[in-house]
C-alpha positions, 0 to 999 in steps of 0.5 A: 491476460494476453501476455500470459497466454501468448505462445511467444512470450515467456513470463518469469514472475517472482524472479530477479535479474542477477547478472547481464553480460554481452552486447546488443544482439547477444546479451546473456541474462542470469535470472534467479527464480524464487521458490513459491512452494506452489506449482504454478502449472498445477495451481488453479487459483481456487483460494482454498489454501488461503481460506484454511491457512491459520496464519495471518500476516500483513497484506502488502497490496492493501498497504498494510491496512488489511490482513492476508494469509501466509499463503497468498495471491498478491492481487486478484488479477495477478499473472500467473494466477497462482498462490505463493507461500511466505516462508518467513511467516508459514508455520511449516517453515518455522523450526519445530512447528508443523502445519501442512493445512494448505497441502491437505486442502489443495485438491490440485496437489499444487503445494510443494514445500521442497521447491527450490530456487532456480537459476535460469540463463537466457540469451536475448538481443535487447533489454527494456527497463520498465522498473517503475518507481517508488513512492516518497516516504511521507514520514520524512516530512514530520510536520504532516504527521504521517505515521504519527497521526492515524487519520493522515494517509497517502494517496495510494492508501486512499486509493485502496479505501476507494476500491471495492476490493480494498480493505473497506470494500469501497467505503471510506472510514477514518483509520482511527475508527477502524483501529477501534473496531479492530480492537473489539475482538481482543477486548471481548476476549479480555472481558471474557477472561476477566469474567471467568476469573471473577466467577471463581470467587463468585460461585463459592460466595454466592455473591456478585462481584458488584455486591462484594466490592461494596461490602469490601470497601465498607470493611465488612469483608477482610482476608487474603481471599477477599483481597485477591477478589478485589484485585481481580475486580479492579483489574476487570472494571477498566477493561469492561469500561474500555469495551463499552466505550469502544462498542459505542464508538463503533456503533456511531462510526460514519464514513469520511465527510470532510476530506483534504488533499495536500499536493507536492508532498516530497516533490517541487521541494528543494529539501527532497525532490526539485522536480514535479511528479507530473501525475499527482494533481490529476490523480488527486482530482480523480480520487476527489471526484470518486469520493464525491460520488461515494458521498455527494454532500462531502466537503473536499479541499485540494491544497496546491501551489498550482494545479498542473493539468498539462495533458489532453482533456486534463484542464477540462477534468480540472474544471469538472471537479471545480464545478462539482463543488470540490474546493481548490485552495492555493496554498502549501500546507505548513503543518497538520496537527490533530484534536482529541478525537483524532480529527486532523487540523491543517494550518496554512496560508491562503495566498489569495486572501493572504490570511493564515487559517486552520481547517478541521477535517476527517481525513488528510490525503498526501499526494506523495512524490514519484521517486526512482526505486532501488532497482534503478541504481541496481540495473544502472550498475549492472548494465553500466548505464547512466542516471540523471541527477534525479536518479532515473535512467538517462536516455538520449534526446533522439531516440528518446528511449535509448540509454547510454548502452546500445540495445538497452532501452528505458520506458515509463517511470524508469525514465522519469515521472509520467502518467499511465497513457504516456507510459503505455505509449512509451512501452509500445515505442520501446518494443519497436526499438527492441524489434529494430535491435533484433533485426540487426545493426543496420535497422538500428542505425537507420532508425537512429 
């Protein structure tokens, strides 16, 4: 919020850096500002447009586990607090289609369908790369079943389940159960359509379909009209049974009680990333404790080769989780399968007891690795700076934020995996280094 209000900070959201030329103290940066089709200065963030928008799409912020509209705000605390139209989904931008609902309901007159992209040229003295990271795609490890088994999720997806603003409003349900609940409206529509079809036969005959099918199967009724009726009835019955079964299952849905976390998914693995992602252990412990707060009787297991609690107070936090009844299993899970009811089953070797065991749970959470995103390679080529063997920005040993190009600094997970406090500290340091660069070559030389 402070950044958005600061008179000396210019925020270019929904934009991409296209080109960088020049040297320290005199960089020329070309930025492509994409069209929102919403005037940021007029939009009040009231949400009337999204409320009335008739087009639903996937909610990327909730990891695809909820729906959003073609006009959306990526997340509630976003700055600027303005909505954006997804032109690929909006009916107004589709050939031959008209809508304009958002423009009609927007009292601020912020909707601008004719908005075009802008090319902005900026002169700056220093550049800070804070490009973040990407999460390892757990589908690359098929033995864990992510993307194939519905009740195997990533830590980020589980984070959204725990959030009060998430797709389940803070209640943790199995995705397989949620999919059944989501299928009810379509099943109800199919049943209503089937009933209307049967009604066309029932009214003239003054006979219910159940009575008719008995006589038809007994050979009392013959003819093309009755054959069509029987065909419609036999198509209707399985849909009705499916709706009844789904309705019963939805009524019996309970929150997750048995939960398993699997650590080092894609990290500390010679096949993918050799390095430790650093923050995964503490992130899983935090999520496990929050899950325990939601359900004090929950059975929670964390499977790890070892717990790397290296920061100040981290070991105490680890001990707090153990004392709270969370079970730490020293093992690397070999495989995750599932039962007929979609309950995941973990196969693992308990290295303490030296036994191969299996464990049935309600939900599996994968602690996926921290990887450099595509932006790292893009800016490496654009700025002519070096990358490490792992694909993060290469920085000097002293000062630790300087890249191989003077005036360009890197902080946070752009350098390598690190947690939030360390990223924040590095951001402050990077700002100080940029200030030194702006003060001139002498200040930069003395600081080095």
